[in-house]
N, C-alpha and C positions, 0 to 999 in steps of 0.2 A: 504494500500500500504506500502510495506516495505522500509527500508532506502535505500538500493541500487537502488531501482526503483526510488525513489524521487530524488536521486542524479543524476542518468544518464539522466532521463527525463528533469531535470532542465538544465543540461549541453547541451543536444541536442537542447532544445528550446532557450536557451540563445545564443549559437553559431549560430543557424539558424537565430534568430532575429537580431543579430549583423551583420551577413553577408547580410541580407535583407536591413538593414540600410545603409550599405556601397553601395550596388547596387542602392538603392534609391538616395543617394547623387550623385553618378556618373551619373545616368540617368537625374536627375534634372539639374545638371551642363551642360550636353549635350543639354537638351531641351532649356535652357536659354542662350546657347552659352557662358558659363563661364568655366573657368579652374577649375578642381577639383584636390585635392591633390593626387599625383601619388602613394602614399603609400596605398591608399584605395584598389586598385586592388590586390596588394600583400596580404594585410590583408584579403580581401575577399576570396582568394584562401586558405589561412591558416585556416580561420574560417570554411569554408565548409569542409575541411579535418577533422578538429576537431569535427564537427558535425557528420560526417560519422563514425568516430572512436567511439564517444560516443554512437551512435545508435547501432553499432555492439556490444559494451560492454553491453548495455542494453538488447539486445536480447539474448546474449550468457550467461551472468553471472547472470541474474535475471529471475524470472518466469513471466516477463511482457508479455502480449498478447495485440494485437490491440483492443480487446474487452474492455480492461480496460479504454480506452479513452471515453467510453460511460458514465462514472460516472461524476457527476457535479464537484466533487472535482478535478478530473484529468483534466477536461477541463479548469477550472479556473487556476489550477496550471500551465499548459502548456502555456495558453494565457498570464499569468502574466510574466513568464520568457521571452517569445518571445517579449512582449511589452517592457520589461526592456532592452533586447538586442538592439532593434531598437532605443530606446531612448538614450542609452549609445553610440551607433554608431553615431547617428546624433549630439548629444551634448557630444562629447568624453571628454571634459574637466572635466566632473563630475565623470569620472571613478576613478581618483586618490582619491578625497574626499570620494567616496563610499567605496573604498578599505580600507581607513583609518578607517571609521566608522565600517566596518565589522571586522577589526582587534581589535578595542576597544571592540566591543560586544563579540568577541571570548575570549579575555583576561578576561573580566568580568565574562563570563560564566564559564571559567576554574577556576577562583578564587573561585566562589561560590561552584562549585562542589568539588573542592579540599578541601575546608573547611568542607563541610558536609559529604562527602564520602571519608574518609581519609585512607581507606584500599588500599594499593598500588596494582597495577596489576602485582604482582610478587609473589614469594614464601616467606611466612612469617612464623615464628615459633609460635606455639600455645601449651601452656602447660595446661594439664587437671589434676585436682586433687579435690577429695571430692565434686563432683557435680558442680564445677566451672571451668572456663578456663580463661587464661590470655594470652595476646600478647603485649609485650612491656609494656606500662603503663596502658593499658586497661584491665579491669577485669570485668567479668559478670558471672552470673549463667547459667548453661546449661539448655536448655529446655528439658522437659521430656514428653513422651507420656503415654497414659494409658497402653500401652503394655510394658512399662519399658525401652523403648529405649531413648537415649539421643541425643540431637542435638545442634549444634552451629547455632544460627540464624544470618542471614546477611540481612541488608537492601540493596536492589538491585534497582538502579535507571536506567531506560532505557530512553534515550532521545527520544523525539517525532520524528517520521520518517521524518517529514517535516522541522525539525530544522537542517539545514546543517552547522554543525560545524566541524572544522578540527582536531578533536581528538576522543578519544574512545567514543563509543556509550553507554557503560555500566559501571556503577560505583558502588563500594561496600563500605559498612561500617558495623562494628559489630553492631547488633541491641541492643539498650539499652532499658531495660524494662521500665525505667522511661520516655523514650522518650527525644528527643533533636531536635532542629531545628536551622537553621541559620536565623536570623532576621536582617532586615535592620533598620536603625534609623527611628523612627516614625516622619517623616516630612510630611508637607502638600503640598510640592511642587509637580508639575506635574511630574517632572523627577523622584522623589523618588517613586511616585505611579506607574509610568511605570516600574521601576526596580523591585518593589515588585510583580507586576502582571507577569512580565516576569519570575522572579525566580519561582513563583508558577506554571507557565505553564511549565517551563523547567524541574522541579523536580516532576511533577504531576504523572508520570508513575512509581511509586515506589511500590515495593512489598517486602514481607519477604520470603527469601529462607532458608530452614532448611537443614543443612549439617549434615548427621548422623555421630556420633562418634563411630568408630568400636568397641572399647573396653569399651563402656559405660562411667561411671564416674570414672573408675579406673585411678590412677596416670599414666600419660604417656605424651610423647612429640610428637607432630605432626607437619607436614608442611602443610600449607594451600596455595594452588596454585590458585591465582585469575587471572592468565594471560589469561584464556580462558573464554568463556561464561558460563561454568559450573564449578564452583570452586570444587577442589578436595582436600580431607583431607587424608594424608598418615602418618602412624605412623613411627617414626624414632627411638624412644627410649622408 
């Protein structure tokens, strides 16, 4: 399942679950002859509207089909977010701490990715000369094929589709032949072990992409545009 599908299905199930939780609280209050908070009905209407909009986006913008719901992963995914919505609606005071924790996790994820994949998602200058290339302070040899073609190698990290983070899904870095990694302090605390496992999971979908150099290893200046999912190398000098 692709990232847009996981995002929209999560929103549909979360909004539907939260609306169901509001309806449950209202019905329970009526059954036991107790007053319920008046804002719940307004929130219920807003949540149902949000669920309908998310469902429309899911069906229009993604290749999602109802048959996808037959998979075990999809069933667990939908049930989990629906249950989370019900729980947050009934015990609404936990919403704020949950948002804070999500923000902390997002900031940590961005920090790790920004350290390991430092190539910005914009146009950068790349100079090629004598079988090597440089960009800023980074310098590395060009990769060559048996046919005599030359390439710039990029490490490409694609975030797992089920990891719903509020930033770019794809990150780039120039590939170092010696290899490099971002490591956390070797501590034996449970929290450090969790962050190590999480970092390994987050950056696990990494591959090497080879960008062909049009003029081989001859001296030239190029621009490398990483703003799209397929980086483009264009000669400017």
